[in-house]
C-alpha positions in Angstrom: 22.8 -16.8 15.5 19.8 -14.7 14.5 16.8 -14.5 16.8 13.1 -13.4 16.6 10.8 -11.7 19.1 7.4 -10.2 19.2 7.2 -6.5 19.9 4.1 -4.9 21.5 4.4 -1.2 20.6 2.0 1.2 22.4 -0.8 2.2 20.0 -1.9 5.8 19.5 -5.3 6.4 21.2 -8.5 7.0 19.3 -12.0 7.9 20.4 -13.5 6.0 17.5 -14.3 2.2 17.4 -12.1 1.4 14.4 -11.4 -2.3 15.2 -14.1 -4.7 16.2 -12.2 -6.8 18.7 -12.5 -5.4 22.2 -9.5 -7.5 23.2 -7.3 -5.8 20.6 -8.6 -2.3 21.6 -7.9 -3.0 25.3 -4.5 -4.3 24.6 -3.5 -1.0 23.1 -0.7 -2.5 21.1 0.7 -2.5 17.6 2.2 -5.9 17.0 5.6 -6.3 15.2 8.0 -9.1 14.7 11.7 -8.3 15.1 14.4 -10.5 13.6 17.8 -9.6 15.1 21.1 -10.1 13.4 23.7 -12.4 15.0 25.9 -9.3 15.7 24.3 -6.1 17.1 22.9 -4.0 14.3 22.5 -0.3 14.5 20.2 -0.3 11.5 16.6 -1.4 11.5 14.5 -2.0 8.4 10.8 -1.8 9.2 8.6 -3.4 6.6 5.0 -2.1 6.5 1.7 -2.2 4.7 -1.6 -0.5 5.6 -3.4 -3.8 6.5 -1.4 -6.9 5.6 0.0 -9.1 8.4 3.7 -8.7 8.1 4.7 -10.7 11.2 6.0 -13.4 8.9 7.2 -11.3 6.0 9.5 -13.3 3.7 12.4 -10.7 4.0 12.6 -10.7 7.8 14.8 -13.7 8.5 17.0 -13.2 5.3 17.7 -9.6 6.3 18.7 -10.6 9.8 20.9 -13.3 8.3 22.6 -10.6 6.2 23.4 -8.6 9.4 20.5 -6.1 9.5 17.7 -6.1 12.1 14.3 -6.4 10.3 10.9 -5.6 11.7 7.6 -6.8 10.3 5.3 -4.0 11.3 1.5 -4.1 11.5 -0.9 -1.2 11.8 -4.0 -1.3 14.0 -5.9 -2.5 10.9 -4.0 -5.9 10.7 -5.8 -8.2 8.2 -8.9 -6.0 8.0 -9.1 -2.8 5.9 -12.9 -2.3 6.0 -12.6 0.7 8.3 -9.0 1.7 7.6 -8.0 5.3 7.8 -4.7 6.1 6.1 -4.0 9.0 8.4 -4.1 6.6 11.4 -1.7 4.3 9.6 0.7 7.2 9.6 0.3 7.6 13.4 0.9 3.9 13.9 4.2 4.1 11.9 5.2 7.1 13.9 4.7 5.2 17.1 6.8 2.3 15.8 9.6 4.6 14.6 9.7 6.3 18.0 9.9 2.9 19.7 12.8 1.9 17.5 14.7 5.1 18.0 14.2 4.8 21.8 15.6 1.3 21.5 18.9 2.6 20.3 19.0 2.3 16.5 21.1 4.9 14.7 19.4 4.3 11.4 15.8 3.4 10.7 14.6 2.7 7.2 11.0 2.2 6.1 10.3 -0.5 3.5 6.8 -0.3 1.9 5.9 -3.5 0.2 3.0 -3.6 -2.3 0.4 -1.2 -0.9 3.0 0.0 1.6 4.8 2.0 -1.0 2.5 4.9 -1.1 2.1 4.8 2.7 5.8 5.1 3.5 6.1 8.0 1.2 3.1 9.6 2.9 4.7 9.0 6.3 8.0 10.6 5.5 6.4 13.5 3.8 4.3 14.3 6.9 7.3 13.6 9.2 9.5 16.1 7.3 6.9 18.8 6.5 3.4 18.0 7.8 0.4 19.4 5.9 -2.6 17.0 6.7 -4.8 18.4 9.4 -7.7 15.9 9.0 -9.0 12.9 7.1 -11.0 13.6 3.9 -14.1 13.3 6.0 -12.9 16.0 8.3 -12.1 13.7 11.2 -8.9 13.5 13.3 -6.0 13.0 13.3 -4.2 16.2 12.7 -0.8 15.1 11.5 0.6 18.6 11.8 0.3 18.1 15.6 1.5 14.4 15.7 4.8 13.0 16.8 6.2 11.6 13.6 10.0 11.0 13.8 11.5 11.1 10.3 13.3 8.0 9.0 16.7 7.8 7.3 15.7 6.1 4.1 12.8 4.7 2.1 12.4 1.5 0.1 9.5 0.7 -2.2 9.5 -3.0 -3.1 6.9 -4.5 -5.6 5.0 -1.3 -4.7 2.0 0.6 -5.8 2.0 4.4 -5.9 -1.1 4.5 -3.5 -4.2 2.4 -2.7 -6.6 5.0 -4.2 -4.6 5.2 -7.4 -4.3 1.4 -7.9 -7.9 0.7 -6.9 -9.1 3.2 -9.5 -7.0 1.5 -12.1 -8.6 -1.8 -11.1 -12.2 -0.6 -10.7 -14.6 -2.3 -13.2 -16.4 0.5 -15.2 -18.9 -2.0 -16.6 -20.7 -1.9 -13.3 -23.6 0.6 -13.7 -25.8 -0.5 -10.8 -23.8 -0.7 -7.5 -26.4 -2.9 -6.0 -26.4 -5.5 -8.9 -23.0 -6.5 -10.3 -24.8 -8.8 -12.9 -25.9 -5.7 -14.8 -22.9 -4.9 -17.0 -22.3 -2.4 -19.8 -20.9 -4.5 -22.7 -19.2 -1.4 -24.2 -17.0 -1.2 -21.1 -16.6 -4.9 -20.3 -13.0 -6.0 -20.5 -14.2 -9.6 -19.9 -16.3 -9.5 -23.0 -14.2 -11.2 -25.8 -15.8 -8.7 -28.3 -13.6 -6.0 -26.7 -10.3 -8.0 -26.5 -7.7 -8.8 -25.5 -5.8 -7.3 -27.1 -7.6 -4.0 -26.3 -7.6 -1.1 -28.7 -6.2 2.3 -27.6 -9.7 3.7 -28.1 -11.2 1.0 -25.8 -8.5 1.6 -23.1 -9.2 5.3 -23.2 -12.9 4.8 -22.8 -12.3 2.2 -20.1 -10.0 4.5 -18.0 -12.5 7.3 -18.3 -15.3 5.0 -17.2 -13.2 3.9 -14.2 -12.7 7.5 -13.1 -16.4 8.2 -13.6 -17.5 5.2 -11.5 -15.0 6.2 -8.7 -16.6 9.7 -8.7 -20.1 8.3 -8.6 -19.2 6.4 -5.5 -17.5 9.4 -4.0 -20.6 11.6 -4.6 -22.8 9.0 -3.0 -20.5 8.7 -0.1 -20.5 12.4 0.4 -24.3 12.7 0.1 -24.8 9.8 2.6 -22.4 11.3 5.1 -24.3 14.6 4.9 -27.6 12.8 5.5 -26.1 10.9 8.5 -24.7 14.0 10.1 -21.6 14.4 12.4 -20.0 11.2 13.4 -22.2 9.0 11.1 -20.8 6.1 9.1 -22.1 3.0 7.3 -20.5 -0.1 5.7 -21.1 -0.8 2.0 -19.9 -3.1 -0.8 -17.9 -2.2 -3.9 -18.3 -4.9 -6.6 -15.8 -6.0 -9.2 -12.5 -4.5 -8.0 -9.9 -6.4 -9.9 -10.5 -5.4 -13.5 -7.4 -3.7 -14.9 -6.9 -4.4 -18.7 -3.2 -5.0 -18.0 -4.2 -8.2 -16.3 -5.3 -9.7 -19.6 -3.4 -7.7 -22.2 0.4 -8.0 -21.7 1.2 -5.4 -24.3 -0.1 -2.7 -21.9 2.7 -1.7 -19.5 4.6 -4.5 -21.1 6.7 -6.8 -18.9 7.4 -10.6 -18.8 4.5 -11.2 -16.4 1.9 -14.0 -16.9 -1.7 -13.3 -17.9 -4.1 -13.0 -14.9 -3.7 -12.0 -11.3 -2.5 -13.7 -8.1 -6.1 -14.3 -7.2 -7.1 -16.0 -10.5 -8.2 -14.7 -13.9 -11.3 -13.2 -15.3 -14.5 -11.9 -13.8 -14.6 -14.5 -11.0 -11.4 -13.0 -9.5 -12.8 -9.5 -9.8 -16.0 -10.5 -7.9 -14.2 -12.7 -5.4 -14.8 -11.6 -1.8 -11.1 -12.0 -1.1 -10.0 -9.4 -3.7 -9.3 -5.8 -3.2 -11.5 -3.3 -1.4 -14.9 -4.9 -1.5 -15.9 -4.1 2.0 -15.5 -0.6 3.3 -17.1 2.2 5.3 -18.0 5.7 4.1 -15.2 7.4 5.9 -12.7 4.7 5.1 -13.5 4.9 1.4 -12.7 8.6 1.2 -9.4 8.1 3.1 -8.3 4.9 1.5 -9.9 4.4 -2.0 -11.1 7.8 -3.4 -8.6 8.9 -6.0 -9.8 12.5 -5.7 -9.8 12.7 -1.9 -7.4 10.3 -0.4 -4.3 11.9 1.1 -2.2 8.9 0.1 -0.7 9.8 -3.3 2.8 8.2 -3.2 4.5 10.2 -5.9 3.2 13.5 -4.6 4.5 12.7 -1.1 7.7 11.3 -2.3 8.5 14.5 -4.1 8.4 16.2 -0.7 11.0 14.0 1.0 14.8 14.5 1.4 16.1 11.0 2.3 17.6 8.3 0.0 15.0 6.2 -1.9 15.3 2.7 -3.3 12.6 1.5 -5.7 12.6 -2.2 -6.7 10.2 -4.0 -9.0 9.8 -7.4 -10.5 9.4 -7.8 -14.2 7.0 -10.7 -13.7 4.9 -8.9 -11.2 1.2 -9.2 -12.2 -0.1 -6.3 -10.0 2.6 -3.8 -9.5 3.6 -2.7 -13.0 6.7 -1.0 -14.4 4.9 2.3 -14.7 4.2 2.1 -10.9 7.9 1.8 -10.2 8.7 4.6 -12.7 6.1 6.9 -11.1 7.7 6.5 -7.7 11.3 6.7 -8.9 10.7 9.8 -11.1 9.1 11.6 -8.1 12.3 11.5 -6.1 13.3 15.2 -5.9 17.0 14.7 -5.4 19.9 12.7 -6.8 19.7 9.9 -4.2 17.1 7.8 -5.9 17.9 4.2 -7.1 15.7 2.1 -9.4 16.4 -1.6 -9.5 14.7 -4.1 -11.9 14.4 -7.7 -10.7 14.2 -9.9 -13.8 11.6 -12.6 -13.5 10.5 -11.7 -9.9 6.8 -11.9 -9.2 4.7 -9.9 -6.7 5.2 -12.6 -4.2 8.8 -13.8 -4.9 8.4 -16.7 -2.6 7.1 -18.6 -5.7 10.8 -18.6 -6.7 12.9 -18.4 -3.5 16.0 -17.6 -5.5 14.8 -14.0 -5.9 14.8 -13.4 -2.1 18.6 -13.4 -1.5 18.9 -11.1 -4.6 16.4 -8.6 -3.1 18.2 -8.8 0.3 21.6 -8.2 -1.4 20.3 -5.1 -3.2 18.9 -3.7 0.1 22.1 -4.3 2.0 24.3 -2.9 -0.7 22.1 0.2 -1.0 22.2 0.7 2.8 26.0 0.6 2.7 26.1 3.0 -0.3 23.9 5.5 1.5 25.9 5.2 4.8 22.9 3.7 6.6 24.7 0.6 7.9 
């Protein structure tokens, strides 16, 4: 019979107040949920995301039932990415991998789900050959001096290539005044019916250029503000309209069998919703997490520096992780042990059709066996 337990993994220390809760800071723990197989498993699959709470991830119990121990791993930024530093997420994963190794597992595999795809590639890259000595703001940690045990395999499931990459693809270029989202440039407004959908190739090209320009305006303001604040300074700020990728409304772009819209709704209301991506952030977090020019978390770049087997799975009905995202990750694998699996009809959250979950688990278990990781 399978069983579940809560793990309290010692958290790497930090001199900065990065999480509001004093109780959480004093506990000094990273929280994880381990689901054990009925028979002892020498393989652990650790499922991770920069900030999502994975204690109840939908793959945990099914993987255990298939004979593989599964760990839903959280970083210190569980359910709050407003001050998230990607480099600290790497430290947190390192602490968890060391914990699992000490607990006797012969094989540890990292599974990055959604925004975890870029993160697990970044982790393994820095575990195998560390290069990052500071955050983009010049703060610790120095990953070249960190204890980062390499894992034995990587899985990217319904994954993005990196938070900074995907947030730039979603950033609304019609916003010209960062303090007033009601002021919109109609020439760059994907929600204006005059522009589509469908969107012309010329509009999409202008739109993508406008997204990059807005990202760089925010970056320049962040840099200027940090210079004004001086060493150690930081401030919170808001980024408006962050779910505005033309692919959400025009299904001919990055074509798949997804439905129109996003998991958070459709149209401008979803883009402005406080619950959508990356609205609340700090200056230092924005550079580390969201700046496409400065973030260290570029999944394909890091994946190209790894030597372990890689499995990339994507759903053809996924509304937010598109076929090109899976292709970018798969094509970055620098050796012959990369596997790309298409999941017909699977959405970003396959719990909407539970029949997909045993298929995903079967692909994972088969791949583990093929790679000698089980």
